[in-house]
PyMOL Python script that loads the backbone (N, CA, C, O; Angstrom):
from pymol import cmd

cmd.read_pdbstr("""\
ATOM      1  N   MET A   1      53.360 109.919  82.569  1.00  0.00           N
ATOM      2  CA  MET A   1      53.585 110.055  83.995  1.00  0.00           C
ATOM      3  C   MET A   1      54.863 110.854  84.203  1.00  0.00           C
ATOM      4  O   MET A   1      55.803 110.742  83.415  1.00  0.00           O
ATOM      5  N   GLU A   2      54.901 111.650  85.248  1.00  0.00           N
ATOM      6  CA  GLU A   2      56.064 112.463  85.530  1.00  0.00           C
ATOM      7  C   GLU A   2      57.258 111.614  85.931  1.00  0.00           C
ATOM      8  O   GLU A   2      57.112 110.536  86.508  1.00  0.00           O
ATOM      9  N   THR A   3      58.436 112.122  85.615  1.00  0.00           N
ATOM     10  CA  THR A   3      59.676 111.427  85.950  1.00  0.00           C
ATOM     11  C   THR A   3      59.766 111.167  87.445  1.00  0.00           C
ATOM     12  O   THR A   3      60.103 110.059  87.862  1.00  0.00           O
ATOM     13  N   MET A   4      59.472 112.170  88.248  1.00  0.00           N
ATOM     14  CA  MET A   4      59.592 112.048  89.693  1.00  0.00           C
ATOM     15  C   MET A   4      58.670 110.957  90.218  1.00  0.00           C
ATOM     16  O   MET A   4      59.039 110.225  91.136  1.00  0.00           O
ATOM     17  N   ASP A   5      57.496 110.841  89.655  1.00  0.00           N
ATOM     18  CA  ASP A   5      56.562 109.807  90.092  1.00  0.00           C
ATOM     19  C   ASP A   5      57.133 108.407  89.877  1.00  0.00           C
ATOM     20  O   ASP A   5      57.023 107.553  90.756  1.00  0.00           O
ATOM     21  N   TRP A   6      57.739 108.166  88.721  1.00  0.00           N
ATOM     22  CA  TRP A   6      58.334 106.852  88.469  1.00  0.00           C
ATOM     23  C   TRP A   6      59.425 106.569  89.489  1.00  0.00           C
ATOM     24  O   TRP A   6      59.498 105.469  90.037  1.00  0.00           O
ATOM     25  N   GLY A   7      60.263 107.547  89.743  1.00  0.00           N
ATOM     26  CA  GLY A   7      61.352 107.368  90.692  1.00  0.00           C
ATOM     27  C   GLY A   7      60.866 107.029  92.085  1.00  0.00           C
ATOM     28  O   GLY A   7      61.407 106.135  92.737  1.00  0.00           O
ATOM     29  N   ARG A   8      59.853 107.734  92.543  1.00  0.00           N
ATOM     30  CA  ARG A   8      59.301 107.456  93.880  1.00  0.00           C
ATOM     31  C   ARG A   8      58.679 106.070  93.934  1.00  0.00           C
ATOM     32  O   ARG A   8      58.810 105.359  94.931  1.00  0.00           O
ATOM     33  N   ARG A   9      58.017 105.698  92.882  1.00  0.00           N
ATOM     34  CA  ARG A   9      57.371 104.383  92.837  1.00  0.00           C
ATOM     35  C   ARG A   9      58.412 103.260  92.816  1.00  0.00           C
ATOM     36  O   ARG A   9      58.270 102.258  93.517  1.00  0.00           O
ATOM     37  N   ILE A  10      59.449 103.439  92.011  1.00  0.00           N
ATOM     38  CA  ILE A  10      60.513 102.437  91.958  1.00  0.00           C
ATOM     39  C   ILE A  10      61.174 102.306  93.321  1.00  0.00           C
ATOM     40  O   ILE A  10      61.395 101.195  93.802  1.00  0.00           O
ATOM     41  N   ARG A  11      61.491 103.434  93.944  1.00  0.00           N
ATOM     42  CA  ARG A  11      62.122 103.402  95.271  1.00  0.00           C
ATOM     43  C   ARG A  11      61.217 102.716  96.292  1.00  0.00           C
ATOM     44  O   ARG A  11      61.692 101.913  97.094  1.00  0.00           O
ATOM     45  N   ALA A  12      59.931 103.018  96.272  1.00  0.00           N
ATOM     46  CA  ALA A  12      58.995 102.422  97.228  1.00  0.00           C
ATOM     47  C   ALA A  12      58.936 100.905  97.070  1.00  0.00           C
ATOM     48  O   ALA A  12      59.006 100.179  98.061  1.00  0.00           O
ATOM     49  N   PHE A  13      58.810 100.424  95.841  1.00  0.00           N
ATOM     50  CA  PHE A  13      58.761  98.980  95.614  1.00  0.00           C
ATOM     51  C   PHE A  13      60.104  98.323  95.918  1.00  0.00           C
ATOM     52  O   PHE A  13      60.145  97.212  96.447  1.00  0.00           O
ATOM     53  N   ARG A  14      61.191  98.995  95.592  1.00  0.00           N
ATOM     54  CA  ARG A  14      62.522  98.456  95.872  1.00  0.00           C
ATOM     55  C   ARG A  14      62.687  98.233  97.368  1.00  0.00           C
ATOM     56  O   ARG A  14      63.146  97.175  97.799  1.00  0.00           O
ATOM     57  N   LYS A  15      62.314  99.228  98.152  1.00  0.00           N
ATOM     58  CA  LYS A  15      62.438  99.109  99.612  1.00  0.00           C
ATOM     59  C   LYS A  15      61.474  98.072 100.165  1.00  0.00           C
ATOM     60  O   LYS A  15      61.820  97.314 101.071  1.00  0.00           O
ATOM     61  N   LEU A  16      60.274  98.041  99.623  1.00  0.00           N
ATOM     62  CA  LEU A  16      59.281  97.062 100.059  1.00  0.00           C
ATOM     63  C   LEU A  16      59.787  95.637  99.854  1.00  0.00           C
ATOM     64  O   LEU A  16      59.528  94.755 100.673  1.00  0.00           O
ATOM     65  N   LYS A  17      60.503  95.420  98.765  1.00  0.00           N
ATOM     66  CA  LYS A  17      61.034  94.090  98.447  1.00  0.00           C
ATOM     67  C   LYS A  17      62.376  93.825  99.138  1.00  0.00           C
ATOM     68  O   LYS A  17      62.935  92.737  98.997  1.00  0.00           O
ATOM     69  N   GLY A  18      62.896  94.801  99.878  1.00  0.00           N
ATOM     70  CA  GLY A  18      64.113  94.597 100.660  1.00  0.00           C
ATOM     71  C   GLY A  18      65.425  94.790  99.915  1.00  0.00           C
ATOM     72  O   GLY A  18      66.471  94.337 100.381  1.00  0.00           O
ATOM     73  N   TYR A  19      65.386  95.447  98.779  1.00  0.00           N
ATOM     74  CA  TYR A  19      66.606  95.694  98.014  1.00  0.00           C
ATOM     75  C   TYR A  19      67.275  96.982  98.453  1.00  0.00           C
ATOM     76  O   TYR A  19      66.606  97.980  98.722  1.00  0.00           O
ATOM     77  N   THR A  20      68.608  96.955  98.524  1.00  0.00           N
ATOM     78  CA  THR A  20      69.376  98.191  98.646  1.00  0.00           C
ATOM     79  C   THR A  20      69.514  98.764  97.241  1.00  0.00           C
ATOM     80  O   THR A  20      69.257  98.070  96.257  1.00  0.00           O
ATOM     81  N   GLN A  21      69.913 100.007  97.146  1.00  0.00           N
ATOM     82  CA  GLN A  21      70.137 100.584  95.814  1.00  0.00           C
ATOM     83  C   GLN A  21      71.217  99.798  95.079  1.00  0.00           C
ATOM     84  O   GLN A  21      71.092  99.537  93.883  1.00  0.00           O
ATOM     85  N   GLN A  22      72.269  99.423  95.788  1.00  0.00           N
ATOM     86  CA  GLN A  22      73.364  98.701  95.159  1.00  0.00           C
ATOM     87  C   GLN A  22      72.913  97.323  94.664  1.00  0.00           C
ATOM     88  O   GLN A  22      73.202  96.946  93.529  1.00  0.00           O
ATOM     89  N   GLY A  23      72.214  96.585  95.504  1.00  0.00           N
ATOM     90  CA  GLY A  23      71.745  95.259  95.117  1.00  0.00           C
ATOM     91  C   GLY A  23      70.749  95.309  93.969  1.00  0.00           C
ATOM     92  O   GLY A  23      70.803  94.491  93.050  1.00  0.00           O
ATOM     93  N   PHE A  24      69.842  96.273  94.030  1.00  0.00           N
ATOM     94  CA  PHE A  24      68.827  96.391  92.987  1.00  0.00           C
ATOM     95  C   PHE A  24      69.438  96.834  91.669  1.00  0.00           C
ATOM     96  O   PHE A  24      69.086  96.311  90.612  1.00  0.00           O
ATOM     97  N   SER A  25      70.353  97.795  91.724  1.00  0.00           N
ATOM     98  CA  SER A  25      70.982  98.259  90.486  1.00  0.00           C
ATOM     99  C   SER A  25      71.738  97.112  89.817  1.00  0.00           C
ATOM    100  O   SER A  25      71.760  97.018  88.590  1.00  0.00           O
ATOM    101  N   HIS A  26      72.349  96.251  90.605  1.00  0.00           N
ATOM    102  CA  HIS A  26      73.039  95.085  90.048  1.00  0.00           C
ATOM    103  C   HIS A  26      72.039  94.144  89.362  1.00  0.00           C
ATOM    104  O   HIS A  26      72.305  93.645  88.269  1.00  0.00           O
ATOM    105  N   GLU A  27      70.907  93.907  89.998  1.00  0.00           N
ATOM    106  CA  GLU A  27      69.878  93.005  89.443  1.00  0.00           C
ATOM    107  C   GLU A  27      69.312  93.501  88.117  1.00  0.00           C
ATOM    108  O   GLU A  27      69.000  92.699  87.236  1.00  0.00           O
ATOM    109  N   ILE A  28      69.178  94.805  87.971  1.00  0.00           N
ATOM    110  CA  ILE A  28      68.590  95.349  86.737  1.00  0.00           C
ATOM    111  C   ILE A  28      69.644  95.796  85.728  1.00  0.00           C
ATOM    112  O   ILE A  28      69.305  96.288  84.652  1.00  0.00           O
ATOM    113  N   GLY A  29      70.924  95.626  86.071  1.00  0.00           N
ATOM    114  CA  GLY A  29      71.994  95.953  85.135  1.00  0.00           C
ATOM    115  C   GLY A  29      72.198  97.433  84.915  1.00  0.00           C
ATOM    116  O   GLY A  29      72.388  97.887  83.786  1.00  0.00           O
ATOM    117  N   LEU A  30      72.156  98.189  86.010  1.00  0.00           N
ATOM    118  CA  LEU A  30      72.258  99.640  85.947  1.00  0.00           C
ATOM    119  C   LEU A  30      73.257 100.090  86.999  1.00  0.00           C
ATOM    120  O   LEU A  30      73.428  99.410  88.012  1.00  0.00           O
ATOM    121  N   SER A  31      73.912 101.204  86.787  1.00  0.00           N
ATOM    122  CA  SER A  31      74.825 101.702  87.817  1.00  0.00           C
ATOM    123  C   SER A  31      74.011 102.298  88.964  1.00  0.00           C
ATOM    124  O   SER A  31      72.879 102.745  88.778  1.00  0.00           O
ATOM    125  N   VAL A  32      74.606 102.292  90.135  1.00  0.00           N
ATOM    126  CA  VAL A  32      73.951 102.859  91.318  1.00  0.00           C
ATOM    127  C   VAL A  32      73.661 104.335  91.104  1.00  0.00           C
ATOM    128  O   VAL A  32      72.615 104.832  91.521  1.00  0.00           O
ATOM    129  N   SER A  33      74.582 105.034  90.457  1.00  0.00           N
ATOM    130  CA  SER A  33      74.378 106.475  90.253  1.00  0.00           C
ATOM    131  C   SER A  33      73.188 106.753  89.333  1.00  0.00           C
ATOM    132  O   SER A  33      72.429 107.691  89.574  1.00  0.00           O
ATOM    133  N   VAL A  34      73.021 105.954  88.294  1.00  0.00           N
ATOM    134  CA  VAL A  34      71.883 106.155  87.390  1.00  0.00           C
ATOM    135  C   VAL A  34      70.582 105.806  88.109  1.00  0.00           C
ATOM    136  O   VAL A  34      69.589 106.518  87.965  1.00  0.00           O
ATOM    137  N   LEU A  35      70.577 104.714  88.883  1.00  0.00           N
ATOM    138  CA  LEU A  35      69.382 104.373  89.654  1.00  0.00           C
ATOM    139  C   LEU A  35      69.037 105.505  90.617  1.00  0.00           C
ATOM    140  O   LEU A  35      67.865 105.851  90.769  1.00  0.00           O
ATOM    141  N   GLY A  36      70.032 106.078  91.260  1.00  0.00           N
ATOM    142  CA  GLY A  36      69.797 107.208  92.161  1.00  0.00           C
ATOM    143  C   GLY A  36      69.182 108.391  91.441  1.00  0.00           C
ATOM    144  O   GLY A  36      68.280 109.041  91.969  1.00  0.00           O
ATOM    145  N   GLU A  37      69.661 108.676  90.242  1.00  0.00           N
ATOM    146  CA  GLU A  37      69.097 109.775  89.450  1.00  0.00           C
ATOM    147  C   GLU A  37      67.632 109.507  89.118  1.00  0.00           C
ATOM    148  O   GLU A  37      66.802 110.414  89.173  1.00  0.00           O
ATOM    149  N   ILE A  38      67.324 108.275  88.778  1.00  0.00           N
ATOM    150  CA  ILE A  38      65.935 107.922  88.467  1.00  0.00           C
ATOM    151  C   ILE A  38      65.075 108.072  89.706  1.00  0.00           C
ATOM    152  O   ILE A  38      63.990 108.650  89.639  1.00  0.00           O
ATOM    153  N   GLU A  39      65.543 107.559  90.837  1.00  0.00           N
ATOM    154  CA  GLU A  39      64.753 107.645  92.068  1.00  0.00           C
ATOM    155  C   GLU A  39      64.573 109.083  92.542  1.00  0.00           C
ATOM    156  O   GLU A  39      63.558 109.407  93.158  1.00  0.00           O
ATOM    157  N   ARG A  40      65.534 109.939  92.264  1.00  0.00           N
ATOM    158  CA  ARG A  40      65.411 111.360  92.636  1.00  0.00           C
ATOM    159  C   ARG A  40      64.586 112.150  91.629  1.00  0.00           C
ATOM    160  O   ARG A  40      64.194 113.287  91.895  1.00  0.00           O
ATOM    161  N   GLY A  41      64.320 111.546  90.467  1.00  0.00           N
ATOM    162  CA  GLY A  41      63.501 112.220  89.461  1.00  0.00           C
ATOM    163  C   GLY A  41      64.270 113.101  88.516  1.00  0.00           C
ATOM    164  O   GLY A  41      63.672 113.918  87.817  1.00  0.00           O
ATOM    165  N   THR A  42      65.597 112.960  88.470  1.00  0.00           N
ATOM    166  CA  THR A  42      66.379 113.778  87.542  1.00  0.00           C
ATOM    167  C   THR A  42      66.643 113.060  86.228  1.00  0.00           C
ATOM    168  O   THR A  42      67.180 113.649  85.290  1.00  0.00           O
ATOM    169  N   ARG A  43      66.268 111.790  86.159  1.00  0.00           N
ATOM    170  CA  ARG A  43      66.396 111.005  84.921  1.00  0.00           C
ATOM    171  C   ARG A  43      65.148 110.154  84.774  1.00  0.00           C
ATOM    172  O   ARG A  43      64.619 109.618  85.749  1.00  0.00           O
ATOM    173  N   GLU A  44      64.691 110.042  83.542  1.00  0.00           N
ATOM    174  CA  GLU A  44      63.476 109.271  83.275  1.00  0.00           C
ATOM    175  C   GLU A  44      63.831 107.869  82.779  1.00  0.00           C
ATOM    176  O   GLU A  44      64.651 107.729  81.872  1.00  0.00           O
ATOM    177  N   PRO A  45      63.227 106.832  83.358  1.00  0.00           N
ATOM    178  CA  PRO A  45      63.491 105.478  82.874  1.00  0.00           C
ATOM    179  C   PRO A  45      62.790 105.242  81.539  1.00  0.00           C
ATOM    180  O   PRO A  45      61.675 105.716  81.322  1.00  0.00           O
ATOM    181  N   ASP A  46      63.453 104.504  80.645  1.00  0.00           N
ATOM    182  CA  ASP A  46      62.803 104.170  79.382  1.00  0.00           C
ATOM    183  C   ASP A  46      61.956 102.908  79.561  1.00  0.00           C
ATOM    184  O   ASP A  46      61.985 102.277  80.618  1.00  0.00           O
ATOM    185  N   GLU A  47      61.212 102.554  78.534  1.00  0.00           N
ATOM    186  CA  GLU A  47      60.287 101.413  78.614  1.00  0.00           C
ATOM    187  C   GLU A  47      61.015 100.103  78.912  1.00  0.00           C
ATOM    188  O   GLU A  47      60.529  99.281  79.689  1.00  0.00           O
ATOM    189  N   GLU A  48      62.169  99.914  78.300  1.00  0.00           N
ATOM    190  CA  GLU A  48      62.944  98.687  78.522  1.00  0.00           C
ATOM    191  C   GLU A  48      63.360  98.570  79.990  1.00  0.00           C
ATOM    192  O   GLU A  48      63.263  97.499  80.590  1.00  0.00           O
ATOM    193  N   LEU A  49      63.818  99.668  80.550  1.00  0.00           N
ATOM    194  CA  LEU A  49      64.226  99.653  81.958  1.00  0.00           C
ATOM    195  C   LEU A  49      63.024  99.409  82.861  1.00  0.00           C
ATOM    196  O   LEU A  49      63.122  98.642  83.819  1.00  0.00           O
ATOM    197  N   LEU A  50      61.903 100.041  82.577  1.00  0.00           N
ATOM    198  CA  LEU A  50      60.699  99.819  83.381  1.00  0.00           C
ATOM    199  C   LEU A  50      60.280  98.354  83.350  1.00  0.00           C
ATOM    200  O   LEU A  50      59.835  97.807  84.359  1.00  0.00           O
ATOM    201  N   THR A  51      60.424  97.724  82.190  1.00  0.00           N
ATOM    202  CA  THR A  51      60.095  96.306  82.071  1.00  0.00           C
ATOM    203  C   THR A  51      61.014  95.470  82.955  1.00  0.00           C
ATOM    204  O   THR A  51      60.546  94.567  83.649  1.00  0.00           O
ATOM    205  N   ARG A  52      62.325  95.760  82.938  1.00  0.00           N
ATOM    206  CA  ARG A  52      63.274  95.027  83.790  1.00  0.00           C
ATOM    207  C   ARG A  52      62.989  95.260  85.265  1.00  0.00           C
ATOM    208  O   ARG A  52      63.019  94.321  86.060  1.00  0.00           O
ATOM    209  N   VAL A  53      62.713  96.504  85.634  1.00  0.00           N
ATOM    210  CA  VAL A  53      62.411  96.846  87.028  1.00  0.00           C
ATOM    211  C   VAL A  53      61.206  96.050  87.509  1.00  0.00           C
ATOM    212  O   VAL A  53      61.248  95.437  88.575  1.00  0.00           O
ATOM    213  N   CYS A  54      60.141  96.060  86.731  1.00  0.00           N
ATOM    214  CA  CYS A  54      58.918  95.356  87.112  1.00  0.00           C
ATOM    215  C   CYS A  54      59.154  93.853  87.203  1.00  0.00           C
ATOM    216  O   CYS A  54      58.625  93.189  88.094  1.00  0.00           O
ATOM    217  N   SER A  55      59.945  93.323  86.287  1.00  0.00           N
ATOM    218  CA  SER A  55      60.243  91.897  86.294  1.00  0.00           C
ATOM    219  C   SER A  55      61.000  91.494  87.561  1.00  0.00           C
ATOM    220  O   SER A  55      60.640  90.514  88.213  1.00  0.00           O
ATOM    221  N   VAL A  56      62.035  92.238  87.907  1.00  0.00           N
ATOM    222  CA  VAL A  56      62.838  91.924  89.092  1.00  0.00           C
ATOM    223  C   VAL A  56      62.010  92.091  90.363  1.00  0.00           C
ATOM    224  O   VAL A  56      62.131  91.296  91.296  1.00  0.00           O
ATOM    225  N   LEU A  57      61.173  93.121  90.398  1.00  0.00           N
ATOM    226  CA  LEU A  57      60.364  93.370  91.601  1.00  0.00           C
ATOM    227  C   LEU A  57      59.125  92.480  91.668  1.00  0.00           C
ATOM    228  O   LEU A  57      58.488  92.383  92.717  1.00  0.00           O
ATOM    229  N   GLY A  58      58.783  91.833  90.559  1.00  0.00           N
ATOM    230  CA  GLY A  58      57.617  90.962  90.541  1.00  0.00           C
ATOM    231  C   GLY A  58      56.303  91.712  90.595  1.00  0.00           C
ATOM    232  O   GLY A  58      55.339  91.255  91.209  1.00  0.00           O
ATOM    233  N   VAL A  59      56.270  92.882  89.940  1.00  0.00           N
ATOM    234  CA  VAL A  59      55.044  93.681  89.879  1.00  0.00           C
ATOM    235  C   VAL A  59      54.776  94.060  88.425  1.00  0.00           C
ATOM    236  O   VAL A  59      55.683  94.044  87.593  1.00  0.00           O
ATOM    237  N   SER A  60      53.546  94.393  88.133  1.00  0.00           N
ATOM    238  CA  SER A  60      53.208  94.863  86.788  1.00  0.00           C
ATOM    239  C   SER A  60      53.376  96.380  86.723  1.00  0.00           C
ATOM    240  O   SER A  60      53.458  97.057  87.748  1.00  0.00           O
ATOM    241  N   LYS A  61      53.425  96.892  85.505  1.00  0.00           N
ATOM    242  CA  LYS A  61      53.500  98.346  85.351  1.00  0.00           C
ATOM    243  C   LYS A  61      52.245  99.002  85.918  1.00  0.00           C
ATOM    244  O   LYS A  61      52.302 100.110  86.452  1.00  0.00           O
ATOM    245  N   GLU A  62      51.116  98.314  85.799  1.00  0.00           N
ATOM    246  CA  GLU A  62      49.869  98.850  86.337  1.00  0.00           C
ATOM    247  C   GLU A  62      49.957  98.958  87.871  1.00  0.00           C
ATOM    248  O   GLU A  62      49.523  99.949  88.458  1.00  0.00           O
ATOM    249  N   ASP A  63      50.521  97.929  88.504  1.00  0.00           N
ATOM    250  CA  ASP A  63      50.719  97.989  89.958  1.00  0.00           C
ATOM    251  C   ASP A  63      51.633  99.153  90.321  1.00  0.00           C
ATOM    252  O   ASP A  63      51.374  99.879  91.280  1.00  0.00           O
ATOM    253  N   MET A  64      52.686  99.323  89.563  1.00  0.00           N
ATOM    254  CA  MET A  64      53.641 100.400  89.817  1.00  0.00           C
ATOM    255  C   MET A  64      52.969 101.762  89.676  1.00  0.00           C
ATOM    256  O   MET A  64      53.295 102.692  90.414  1.00  0.00           O
ATOM    257  N   MET A  65      52.044 101.887  88.745  1.00  0.00           N
ATOM    258  CA  MET A  65      51.375 103.155  88.524  1.00  0.00           C
ATOM    259  C   MET A  65      50.341 103.473  89.603  1.00  0.00           C
ATOM    260  O   MET A  65      49.949 104.630  89.755  1.00  0.00           O
ATOM    261  N   ASN A  66      49.901 102.478  90.343  1.00  0.00           N
ATOM    262  CA  ASN A  66      48.849 102.679  91.337  1.00  0.00           C
ATOM    263  C   ASN A  66      49.344 102.904  92.756  1.00  0.00           C
ATOM    264  O   ASN A  66      48.553 102.896  93.700  1.00  0.00           O
ATOM    265  N   VAL A  67      50.637 103.101  92.911  1.00  0.00           N
ATOM    266  CA  VAL A  67      51.174 103.325  94.266  1.00  0.00           C
ATOM    267  C   VAL A  67      50.821 104.710  94.725  1.00  0.00           C
ATOM    268  O   VAL A  67      51.177 105.101  95.836  1.00  0.00           O
TER     269      VAL A  67
END
""", "prot")
cmd.dss("prot")
cmd.show_as("cartoon", "prot")
cmd.util.cbc("prot")
cmd.orient("prot")
């Protein structure tokens, strides 16, 4: 999947769940700037990060891929 697609999907679920970038980055143990890069599509999340993101948001990777 393209980097930009992951970023848009993460941002969409983050907003849907009511997280700010700052609050969400704290929950997943990432800096706000790195989360911003991922959401803008300039950085690709690794598998470990995707697992943490899905866990905090309460969605599966399959759900994330179907947005």
